[in-house]
N, C-alpha and C positions, 0 to 999 in steps of 0.2 A: 448569479453573486457566485464567490469563491468559498469552497468548502475543504476543510481539513480532515481527512481519514487517518485515524491515527490507530495501527493496529500494534497487537502485543502477540508476540509468538507464544506456543505451549513450549515447555523446556524440550532440547534436542528435537529441534525442528528442521535441521538442515538437510536431513534425507528426502523429508516430504517436500521441505521448498523445491530442492533440486527435480524432484520428480514433476512438478508441477509448474515449474517457472516457465514455462515456453507459452502456456494458456494465460499465465498472469500477464506476461510482458505483453500478450496480443491484445487483450482488453487496454493496457496502458498506451500502445502504439495508436490503437483506433482513437482515444482521446486525445493524443498528441497530434494526429491528421486532421482531427476537427478544430484544432486549435484551441482546445480546451484544459490542456494538460501545463502546469505551472511547473511543479516539480514532483519527483517520485524517486523514492531510494529505500532500501533497508537500514536499521540500525545497526551497526557491528556489533559483537558481543564483547569485543575487546577494542583498546585504543589502536585501530588499524585498517586501513582501508580494505584489506584483504584478509579477514581474519581466519581462515581457513577453517579447520577442523570446531574451531571456537562457533562458527555460525553466525546469526544473528538474533536480536531479540524483538524485533518487530518492524513495521514499516511506516514512511508518512508518504502521503499522496496530498497534494493541493490542486485541486480540479475545480474548472467551472462546471456547474449544475444550473436547472432553472428553479431549483427549490431544495430543501433540507431533505424532503421526502424521496425526492430523485436521487440525490447524492445517497441517502441510505439505501435505496434499492441498489443503486449500482455497488456500493458496497458489500450489501449483503449477498451478491451474486459472484464475488469475486472467487476464483477456483481455489485460493489459497484455504478460504473456510472451508469447502466441502472436502479437501484433501486434509482438515486437523491440522495447518500450520499456525491458523491464529486462534489464539485462546478468547481474545478480547477486540473489539474493532468500536472505535469511539468515531463518530462523525459530526462536526461542529462547523459553523458559520466561520469563515476566515475572512479578513481585512489585511490585504496587502498595504504597506505603509512604505517600505522601502526594499530595495532599489526602485 
């Protein structure tokens, strides 16, 4: 089943994000290579694809896991959590309707 991992950043998280990004992306690449990643990306803090110093306010990942518990465990081990980027992470079942 698909699950949405909805993360909210702490304020001024950009430096921490940049320091930890490679490890965060490596985990996403692993999901992608397994054919389980639907989409992933950050929420810019301003109305721009490249927010520069404004940074990001959080992230959204939609991926396939065998259960909510597995999705939560995967989300809980994100390097952004241990680096202090995320203030909160919510994992919910997700049903893709379109496209």
